[in-house]
C-alpha positions in Angstrom: -151.6 -68.4 160.9 -152.0 -71.9 162.3 -153.2 -74.0 159.3 -154.3 -76.7 161.6 -156.9 -74.9 163.1 -158.1 -72.6 160.0 -161.5 -72.9 158.8 -163.8 -71.6 156.1 -167.2 -69.9 156.5 -169.2 -70.8 153.5 -172.9 -70.6 152.5 -175.1 -73.6 151.9 -178.8 -74.1 150.8 -181.1 -75.3 153.5 -184.2 -77.2 152.4 -187.4 -76.2 154.6 -189.9 -79.0 154.6 -193.6 -78.7 156.0 -195.2 -81.9 157.5 -199.0 -81.5 156.0 -201.5 -81.0 158.6 -205.2 -79.7 158.1 -204.0 -76.3 159.0 -201.2 -76.2 157.0 -203.3 -77.2 154.2 -205.8 -74.7 154.8 -203.3 -71.8 155.1 -201.6 -72.9 151.7 -205.1 -73.0 149.9 -206.0 -69.7 151.3 -202.8 -68.1 150.0 -203.2 -69.6 146.7 -206.7 -68.6 146.3 -205.8 -65.2 147.2 -203.2 -65.2 144.6 -205.7 -66.4 141.8 -208.0 -63.7 142.9 -205.4 -61.1 142.5 -204.5 -62.4 139.0 -208.2 -62.3 137.9 -208.4 -58.7 139.2 -205.1 -57.9 137.1 -206.8 -59.4 134.0 -209.9 -57.3 134.6 -207.9 -54.2 135.2 -205.8 -54.8 132.0 -208.6 -55.4 129.8 -210.5 -52.2 131.0 -207.3 -50.3 130.4 -206.8 -51.6 127.1 -210.3 -51.1 126.1 -210.3 -47.6 127.5 -206.9 -46.8 125.5 -208.2 -47.9 122.3 -211.5 -46.0 122.6 -209.5 -42.8 123.0 -207.3 -43.5 120.2 -210.3 -44.4 118.0 -212.2 -41.2 119.1 -209.3 -38.8 118.1 -208.7 -40.5 114.8 -210.5 -39.8 111.6 -213.2 -42.8 110.4 -212.0 -44.8 109.1 -208.5 -44.8 111.1 -205.4 -44.0 108.9 -203.2 -47.0 108.5 -200.9 -45.6 111.2 -203.6 -45.3 114.0 -204.8 -48.9 112.9 -201.5 -50.4 113.3 -200.9 -48.3 116.6 -204.4 -49.9 117.8 -203.2 -53.4 116.8 -200.0 -53.1 118.7 -201.9 -52.3 121.8 -204.2 -55.0 121.4 -201.2 -57.3 120.9 -199.5 -55.9 124.1 -202.7 -56.4 126.1 -203.3 -60.1 124.6 -199.6 -61.0 125.4 -200.0 -59.7 129.0 -203.3 -61.4 129.6 -201.5 -64.7 128.3 -198.8 -64.3 130.7 -201.1 -63.7 133.5 -203.1 -66.8 132.6 -200.3 -68.9 132.5 -199.5 -67.8 136.1 -203.0 -68.4 137.2 -202.9 -71.9 135.6 -199.8 -72.8 137.4 -201.3 -71.5 140.8 -204.5 -73.7 140.2 -202.0 -76.9 139.6 -200.4 -76.1 142.7 -203.9 -75.9 144.4 -204.9 -79.1 143.1 -201.7 -80.5 144.2 -202.0 -79.3 147.8 -205.6 -80.8 147.8 -203.8 -84.4 146.9 -201.3 -84.2 149.9 -202.0 -86.7 152.6 -201.8 -85.7 156.3 -198.0 -86.2 157.7 -196.5 -86.1 154.4 -193.4 -84.2 154.0 -193.4 -81.4 151.1 -190.7 -79.1 150.5 -192.0 -75.5 151.4 -188.9 -73.2 150.8 -185.1 -72.8 150.3 -183.2 -70.9 152.6 -179.6 -70.5 153.1 -177.4 -70.6 155.9 -173.7 -70.3 156.8 -171.5 -72.9 158.2 -167.7 -73.5 159.4 -165.7 -76.0 157.2 -162.6 -77.1 159.0 -160.1 -79.8 157.6 -161.3 -83.4 157.9 -165.1 -82.5 157.4 -167.2 -84.1 155.4 -168.3 -81.5 152.7 -171.3 -83.5 151.2 -172.8 -84.0 154.7 -172.3 -80.5 155.8 -174.1 -79.5 152.6 -177.2 -81.7 153.1 -179.2 -79.8 155.9 -183.0 -79.7 156.2 -185.5 -78.1 158.6 -188.7 -79.9 159.2 -191.5 -77.7 160.5 -195.1 -78.5 161.6 -197.5 -75.5 161.6 -194.5 -73.2 161.5 -192.9 -74.9 164.4 -189.4 -76.5 163.8 -189.8 -80.0 164.6 -186.4 -81.4 163.4 -183.1 -80.3 162.0 -181.3 -82.7 159.6 -177.8 -83.1 158.9 -174.5 -81.8 160.1 -174.5 -78.3 161.5 
């Protein structure tokens, strides 16, 4: 094997940046709004299922419910509340993202995604430069590739 021409094939992160346009803002806002609506539906479903389960247990148990049944109902309510809390946290994060998107200025570059790509590294290459690669898009179309390929 000739070591002078040897090389490595490595994986690197690639940052995808979007240039903010009116169209981009509208699309991102629609996506976020759709996710918020979906979470609202999940919360409603969760509450209905929890209520239904508690009613079924209550119907099957003696009046007043035994300590074991009461504990079971308490556990179920706790699980419902925990899951609801998680969903509300997700919803709050999405609402914050929605607010951020509304504040972006047109033609501003924002990080949209992180991807990976392969690259060939050879003796004498600047590793730092080869690792710093960005793709800039405008409305889904590649406008610029920055960094050493």
